[in-house]
C-alpha positions in Angstrom: 27.3 -60.5 4.0 30.1 -61.0 6.6 29.1 -63.0 9.6 31.0 -64.2 12.7 29.2 -67.1 14.4 30.3 -68.0 17.9 29.5 -71.4 19.4 30.6 -73.6 22.4 29.3 -71.5 25.2 27.4 -73.0 28.1 27.2 -73.7 31.8 30.2 -75.2 33.5 31.4 -75.7 37.1 34.4 -73.8 38.4 37.6 -75.6 37.4 36.0 -76.9 34.2 36.8 -76.2 30.6 35.0 -75.0 27.5 36.1 -74.4 23.9 34.6 -71.6 22.0 34.6 -71.5 18.2 34.0 -68.6 15.8 33.3 -69.4 12.2 33.6 -66.6 9.8 31.6 -66.4 6.5 31.2 -63.9 3.7 34.9 -63.2 3.3 38.2 -64.7 4.3 40.1 -63.5 7.4 43.1 -65.6 6.8 45.3 -62.5 6.6 43.6 -60.6 9.4 43.8 -60.4 13.2 41.0 -62.0 15.2 40.2 -61.9 18.8 37.8 -62.5 21.7 36.2 -60.0 24.0 33.8 -60.5 26.9 31.1 -58.5 28.7 29.8 -59.4 32.1 26.5 -58.0 33.3 26.7 -54.3 34.2 30.3 -54.1 33.0 32.1 -52.8 29.9 33.3 -55.1 27.1 36.8 -56.3 27.9 39.6 -57.7 25.9 40.3 -61.4 26.4 42.7 -62.7 23.7 43.8 -61.9 20.2 45.9 -63.6 17.4 47.7 -62.4 14.4 47.0 -63.8 10.9 49.8 -66.4 11.1 49.2 -67.5 14.7 52.6 -66.5 15.8 51.5 -63.4 17.6 49.1 -63.8 20.4 47.9 -61.5 23.2 46.0 -62.2 26.4 44.4 -60.3 29.2 46.3 -60.7 32.5 43.3 -62.3 34.1 43.3 -65.3 31.6 47.0 -65.8 31.0 47.9 -69.4 31.6 44.3 -70.6 31.5 43.0 -69.6 28.0 44.6 -70.3 24.7 43.6 -68.7 21.4 44.2 -70.5 18.1 43.1 -70.3 14.5 42.6 -72.5 11.4 42.8 -70.3 8.4 41.7 -73.0 6.1 38.4 -73.1 8.0 38.2 -69.4 8.5 37.8 -70.1 12.2 39.3 -68.9 15.5 39.1 -70.8 18.8 39.3 -70.0 22.5 40.2 -72.9 24.8 39.3 -72.0 28.3 40.6 -74.1 31.2 40.4 -73.7 34.9 37.4 -71.6 34.6 36.4 -69.3 37.4 33.0 -67.7 38.3 34.5 -64.3 37.3 34.8 -65.6 33.8 31.1 -65.6 33.4 30.2 -63.3 30.6 29.0 -63.1 27.0 32.0 -63.8 24.8 32.3 -62.0 21.5 34.4 -62.9 18.5 35.9 -60.2 16.4 38.0 -59.7 13.3 39.8 -56.8 11.7 39.4 -55.9 8.0 42.7 -54.1 7.3 44.4 -54.6 3.9 47.6 -56.6 3.9 48.7 -59.1 6.5 48.0 -58.2 10.1 50.8 -59.8 12.0 50.1 -58.3 15.4 47.3 -59.2 17.9 45.4 -56.0 18.9 44.0 -55.6 22.4 41.6 -52.7 21.7 38.1 -52.9 20.3 38.6 -50.0 17.9 41.1 -52.1 16.0 38.4 -54.5 14.9 35.8 -54.1 12.3 33.5 -57.1 12.6 31.8 -58.6 15.7 29.8 -61.7 16.3 26.5 -61.8 18.3 28.2 -63.4 21.3 27.9 -66.7 23.2 27.1 -67.0 26.9 29.6 -68.6 29.3 28.4 -69.2 32.8 30.7 -70.6 35.4 29.1 -71.8 38.6 30.9 -71.9 42.0 
């Protein structure tokens, strides 16, 4: 059974940092794109960041560019999201996602329909 398990969320003051991790199990995603989305209360799930299989291609939402960094360790089947200079508007449940396409996914998709597996989410709360 495929599972994506997020960790690293929590409560942090504005200006602080958190590092989210997403460990995949049940299959390898070393040749697939992976990403992060987030959903704030009462809002739709929004794209945050994505990374192609090699790590060369990355994509970020405008609101997090320059503050968040996505990376991956294919040997560990894990993707990370380093979040710096956090703002109260970053408060949300953060979801890890992975695509399941055949072949090597070089690009870093921004849309939820491009992905096939989703984690349960981890809460990030930024206090002002």
